[in-house]
C-alpha positions in Angstrom: 71.3 105.7 137.7 69.7 102.2 137.9 71.3 98.9 136.9 68.2 97.7 135.1 68.9 100.4 132.5 72.7 100.5 132.7 73.0 96.9 131.7 70.9 97.3 128.6 71.9 94.7 126.0 70.0 96.3 123.1 72.2 96.5 120.0 72.9 99.9 118.5 71.3 100.0 115.1 69.5 96.7 115.7 67.0 97.2 118.5 65.0 94.1 117.6 68.0 91.8 117.6 67.3 88.6 119.6 70.1 87.4 121.8 71.1 83.8 121.2 70.4 81.3 124.0 74.0 80.1 124.4 75.8 83.1 123.1 75.2 86.2 125.2 75.3 89.7 123.6 78.4 90.8 125.5 80.4 87.8 124.2 79.3 88.6 120.7 80.5 92.2 121.3 83.9 90.9 122.2 84.0 88.7 119.1 83.0 91.5 116.8 85.8 93.7 118.3 88.3 90.8 118.2 87.7 90.1 114.5 87.6 93.7 113.4 90.5 95.2 111.3 91.1 98.2 113.6 91.6 95.8 116.6 94.0 93.6 114.5 96.0 96.7 113.6 96.8 97.3 117.2 99.4 94.5 116.9 101.6 97.0 115.0 101.0 100.1 117.0 103.4 101.3 119.7 102.2 101.3 123.3 105.0 103.4 124.9 108.4 101.9 124.0 109.6 101.5 120.4 109.3 97.8 119.4 112.4 97.4 117.2 114.9 96.6 120.0 112.9 94.1 122.0 110.1 91.9 120.9 109.0 91.3 124.5 107.8 95.0 124.9 104.1 95.8 124.7 102.3 96.9 121.6 98.7 98.1 121.8 97.1 94.7 121.0 98.8 92.9 123.9 98.1 95.8 126.2 94.4 95.7 125.2 94.1 92.0 125.9 95.8 92.5 129.3 93.4 95.4 130.2 90.5 93.1 129.2 91.7 90.4 131.6 92.1 92.9 134.5 88.7 94.4 133.6 87.0 91.1 133.8 88.4 90.6 137.3 87.2 94.0 138.4 83.8 93.4 136.9 83.3 90.0 138.5 84.2 91.3 142.0 82.0 94.4 141.7 79.2 92.4 140.1 79.4 89.8 142.9 79.2 92.6 145.5 76.2 94.2 143.8 74.4 90.9 143.7 75.3 89.4 147.1 75.6 92.4 149.4 73.4 95.1 147.7 70.8 92.9 145.9 70.8 95.4 143.1 71.4 92.9 140.3 70.5 89.2 139.9 73.3 86.7 140.3 72.9 85.9 136.6 73.9 89.5 135.8 77.3 89.3 137.5 78.6 87.9 134.2 76.8 90.8 132.3 78.7 93.3 134.5 82.0 91.6 133.8 81.2 91.2 130.1 80.4 94.8 129.5 83.6 95.9 131.3 85.5 93.4 129.2 83.9 94.8 126.0 84.9 98.3 126.9 88.4 97.3 127.9 89.0 95.3 124.7 88.0 98.4 122.6 89.5 101.1 124.8 92.5 101.8 122.5 90.9 100.9 119.2 90.9 104.5 118.0 94.5 105.4 118.9 96.8 106.3 116.0 100.3 104.9 115.3 103.4 105.9 117.4 101.7 105.9 120.8 100.0 108.9 122.3 102.5 111.2 120.5 100.6 110.2 117.3 97.5 112.0 118.6 99.5 115.2 119.2 101.2 114.8 115.8 97.7 114.8 114.1 96.5 117.7 116.2 99.7 119.8 115.7 99.4 119.4 111.9 95.8 120.7 112.0 96.6 123.6 114.3 99.3 124.7 111.8 97.0 124.4 108.8 94.1 126.2 110.5 96.3 129.3 111.2 96.1 130.0 107.4 93.4 127.7 106.1 93.0 127.0 102.4 90.9 124.6 100.3 88.6 122.4 102.3 90.1 123.7 105.6 88.3 127.0 105.0 84.9 125.3 105.2 85.4 124.0 108.7 83.6 126.0 111.4 85.2 127.0 114.7 83.1 124.4 116.5 84.3 121.6 114.2 87.9 122.7 114.3 88.1 121.7 118.0 87.9 118.0 116.9 90.9 118.3 114.7 93.0 120.8 116.7 92.8 118.5 119.6 92.5 115.1 117.9 91.3 112.5 120.4 91.7 108.7 120.1 88.8 108.1 122.4 86.4 109.9 120.1 88.0 108.1 117.1 87.3 104.9 118.9 83.6 105.7 119.4 83.4 106.6 115.7 84.9 103.2 114.8 82.6 101.2 117.0 79.4 103.1 116.1 79.9 104.3 112.5 82.8 103.2 110.3 83.1 99.4 110.9 80.8 96.6 109.6 77.4 98.4 109.3 78.8 101.7 108.1 76.7 104.7 109.2 74.1 102.3 110.6 75.3 101.3 114.0 78.9 100.3 113.1 79.8 97.1 114.9 76.3 97.2 116.5 77.6 96.6 120.0 75.3 96.6 123.1 74.3 100.0 124.5 75.7 99.0 127.9 79.1 98.1 126.4 79.2 101.4 124.5 78.3 103.3 127.7 81.1 101.6 129.6 83.5 102.4 126.8 82.8 106.2 126.9 85.1 107.7 129.5 84.5 111.2 128.3 80.8 111.7 127.5 81.0 115.1 125.9 81.7 116.5 122.4 84.8 118.6 121.8 83.0 121.9 121.4 80.6 121.3 124.4 83.7 120.5 126.5 85.3 123.8 125.4 82.3 125.8 126.5 81.1 124.0 129.6 82.9 126.4 131.8 82.5 126.3 135.6 79.3 124.2 135.3 81.7 121.3 134.9 83.0 121.7 138.4 81.5 119.4 141.1 82.3 120.2 144.7 85.3 122.2 143.6 86.7 119.5 141.3 86.5 119.4 137.6 84.4 116.4 136.6 86.7 113.6 135.4 84.5 112.9 132.3 85.4 116.4 131.0 89.2 115.8 131.1 89.0 115.0 127.3 86.2 114.6 124.9 84.7 111.3 123.8 82.8 111.7 120.5 82.7 114.0 117.5 80.0 116.5 116.6 78.4 114.2 114.0 78.3 111.3 116.6 76.6 113.3 119.4 73.1 112.2 118.4 74.3 108.6 118.6 75.7 109.0 122.1 72.6 110.9 123.2 70.4 107.9 122.1 72.7 105.5 124.1 72.7 107.7 127.2 68.9 108.1 127.1 68.4 104.4 126.9 70.9 103.7 129.7 69.4 106.5 132.0 72.7 108.5 132.2 72.1 112.0 133.6 73.1 115.0 131.4 73.8 118.7 132.0 73.2 121.6 129.6 75.9 123.7 128.0 75.0 127.2 127.0 76.9 129.9 125.2 77.6 133.5 126.4 74.1 134.5 125.2 72.5 131.8 127.3 71.6 129.7 124.2 71.6 126.0 124.5 74.4 124.6 122.3 74.8 121.1 123.7 75.1 118.7 126.7 77.6 116.8 128.7 76.8 113.6 130.5 77.9 111.8 133.6 79.9 108.5 133.2 78.4 105.1 133.1 79.5 103.5 136.4 81.3 100.7 134.6 83.5 103.2 132.7 85.3 103.7 136.0 86.2 100.0 136.1 87.4 100.1 132.5 89.5 103.1 133.3 90.9 101.4 136.4 91.9 98.3 134.4 93.8 100.5 131.9 95.4 102.5 134.7 96.6 99.3 136.4 98.0 97.8 133.3 99.8 100.7 131.8 101.4 101.8 135.0 102.5 98.4 136.1 103.3 96.9 132.6 105.1 100.0 131.4 107.3 99.8 134.5 108.2 96.2 133.7 108.8 97.2 130.0 111.1 99.9 131.2 113.2 97.3 133.0 113.2 95.0 130.0 114.3 98.0 127.8 117.1 98.8 130.2 115.8 102.2 131.2 115.1 101.4 134.9 117.0 99.1 137.3 115.3 95.9 138.6 115.8 96.9 142.3 113.7 100.1 141.7 111.0 98.3 139.8 110.7 95.5 142.4 110.6 98.0 145.2 107.8 100.0 143.5 105.8 96.9 142.6 106.0 95.4 146.1 104.3 98.5 147.5 101.2 97.6 145.4 101.2 93.9 146.2 99.4 92.2 149.1 101.7 91.2 152.0 103.6 87.9 151.4 106.1 85.8 153.2 107.0 83.7 150.2 110.7 83.8 149.0 112.1 82.9 145.7 115.9 82.8 146.2 116.7 80.8 143.0 114.7 83.0 140.6 116.5 85.2 138.1 116.2 89.0 138.2 113.7 89.0 135.4 111.6 86.3 137.1 111.5 88.3 140.3 110.3 91.4 138.4 107.6 89.3 136.7 106.5 87.8 140.0 106.2 91.2 141.6 104.3 92.5 138.6 101.7 89.7 139.0 101.3 90.4 142.7 101.1 94.2 142.1 98.2 93.7 139.7 96.4 91.6 142.2 96.8 94.2 144.9 95.8 97.0 142.6 92.6 95.2 141.6 91.6 94.7 145.2 92.3 98.4 146.0 90.2 99.6 143.0 87.3 97.3 143.9 87.3 98.7 147.4 87.4 102.3 146.0 84.4 101.5 143.9 82.5 100.2 147.0 83.6 103.2 149.2 82.4 105.7 146.6 79.4 103.8 145.3 76.7 106.3 146.1 78.6 109.2 144.3 79.4 107.0 141.4 75.7 106.1 140.9 74.5 109.7 141.3 77.2 111.0 138.9 79.1 113.2 141.4 82.2 111.0 141.8 84.9 113.0 140.1 88.3 111.2 140.2 89.6 107.8 139.0 89.4 104.7 141.2 93.1 104.5 141.3 93.3 108.1 142.7 90.6 107.2 145.2 92.2 104.0 146.3 94.4 103.2 149.3 97.2 102.7 146.7 97.0 106.2 145.2 100.3 107.3 146.7 102.1 104.2 145.3 100.7 104.8 141.9 101.8 108.4 142.0 105.3 107.2 142.7 105.2 105.0 139.7 103.9 107.9 137.5 106.7 110.1 138.7 109.3 107.5 137.7 107.5 107.2 134.3 107.5 110.9 133.7 111.1 111.4 134.8 112.7 108.3 133.4 110.5 106.3 131.0 108.8 109.1 128.9 112.2 110.9 128.5 114.1 107.8 127.4 116.2 108.3 124.3 114.4 105.7 122.2 111.0 107.0 123.1 112.0 110.6 122.2 113.4 109.4 118.9 110.1 107.6 118.2 108.0 110.7 118.9 110.1 112.9 116.6 110.1 110.2 113.8 106.4 109.5 114.2 105.5 113.2 114.1 107.4 113.7 110.8 105.8 110.5 109.3 102.3 111.5 110.2 102.8 115.1 108.9 104.1 113.7 105.6 101.1 111.5 105.2 98.7 114.3 105.9 100.6 116.7 103.6 100.5 114.1 100.9 96.7 113.4 101.1 95.4 116.9 101.6 95.8 117.9 97.9 93.8 114.8 97.0 90.9 116.0 99.1 91.2 119.6 97.8 91.0 118.4 94.2 88.0 116.1 95.0 86.2 119.1 96.5 86.9 121.2 93.4 85.6 118.3 91.3 82.3 118.3 93.2 83.3 115.0 95.0 83.1 113.3 91.6 86.0 110.9 91.4 85.7 110.6 87.7 87.1 114.2 87.5 90.3 113.6 89.4 93.7 113.9 87.9 95.4 110.6 87.0 97.9 111.0 89.9 95.2 111.5 92.6 93.1 108.8 91.1 96.1 106.5 91.5 96.7 107.6 95.1 93.1 107.0 96.1 93.2 103.6 94.4 96.5 102.6 95.9 95.5 103.5 99.4 91.8 102.4 99.2 90.9 105.9 100.2 87.0 106.2 100.4 86.4 109.2 98.2 83.1 107.8 96.8 81.4 108.3 100.1 82.4 111.9 100.6 80.1 114.9 99.9 81.5 117.7 102.1 84.7 119.1 103.6 83.9 118.1 107.2 83.4 114.4 106.3 86.5 114.6 104.1 88.7 115.6 107.0 87.3 112.9 109.2 88.0 110.4 106.4 91.6 111.8 106.4 91.9 111.2 110.2 90.2 107.8 109.8 92.9 106.8 107.4 95.9 108.3 109.2 94.9 107.1 112.7 94.1 103.7 111.3 97.5 103.0 109.9 100.0 100.9 111.8 103.5 102.3 112.6 105.0 100.4 109.6 102.3 101.2 107.1 102.4 104.9 108.0 106.1 104.9 107.2 105.4 103.2 103.9 102.7 105.7 102.9 104.9 108.6 103.9 107.7 107.3 101.7 105.3 106.8 98.8 103.6 110.2 99.0 106.9 112.0 99.7 108.6 111.0 96.5 106.3 112.8 94.1 
């Protein structure tokens, strides 16, 4: 892969767009994301901990802003190294590298549903139950298409939002830069291609990290292929048991590793601080874990409060983690650029063991906390109620030939009350994506409101 292609600032859906002299394309990307409704809704979507007990705990909007800040630091350091030591980019492009990482970081959670990651599983589990005995529009969905719903993925939903459903609908979406969209896509493969890739996805005995999940839906594959071709990202074939070509999977854009590292740094460190604030983990344990990530320091703060000491250690830990991930990028640069690097920068860094220790605490203490467990159960039931309440609307619209004039008065009211986009639907596959667009786009609070409204019929 070559940086002259990877930093392409062409806009998806607007290839002739002229970049403004004093307002670079990547800054416009961030503005378009910042002012979009899906980004705004992240303010009322759970990160890990339920928000009702403590306003200081993270929601997805604050998390995304923090990831963006860390991503910029990573991008600046790597860009400076590429320019000064490698001579692979011009000094003026250091800001482009940082800007594209920032864009990807700002958008990285934009497709996530309410109630944290358990919301993804709630949507997926509902579809798996329905597809066991499909009726109505569910009968029209092929086995290949079912993969997208049975294993609903917020990353793919995010790609759909950025490139299809916002602003210029079905015509480039937010029309972000190709380089920014490449950096955003951690998992450059569709759901069905990922399912069928088999052993071809193993590199040097390790499953390629970009195949851990999938990153775009079937009807967005052509869009990603265009982006990847322009950026010069290598691809591999996926064939079925008969040897027939059924799709492709791609290697990651190098900057996707920096975006992933920024997210890994923030959620591991900030979730640990949140666990202390929520009373789930003692300050001594948190401080001990964070100090292992931080650079050596002889400074002492004897008069600081317990909370201040946790915050100070958190700041130092982020600094140390950024340095470790930058060094991991440098150490593995050749393999990152030829597409054979197959683990995260955190895993490849000198702080891998320290991060694993934090992840173990999170698994054993944070993710099993009573409030989080209650949230997951509550969120699952809310999401299932919303899906149950909306499916009859879509089934009736299908029987009516997608003519909204032929809907019953009740379903016409439901569509009008929720602003559900029935007028744009013409088939069952698109209808189910409209359903997941709606449900995944709700905030925690609005999902509860809709569940209550639809459940009282």
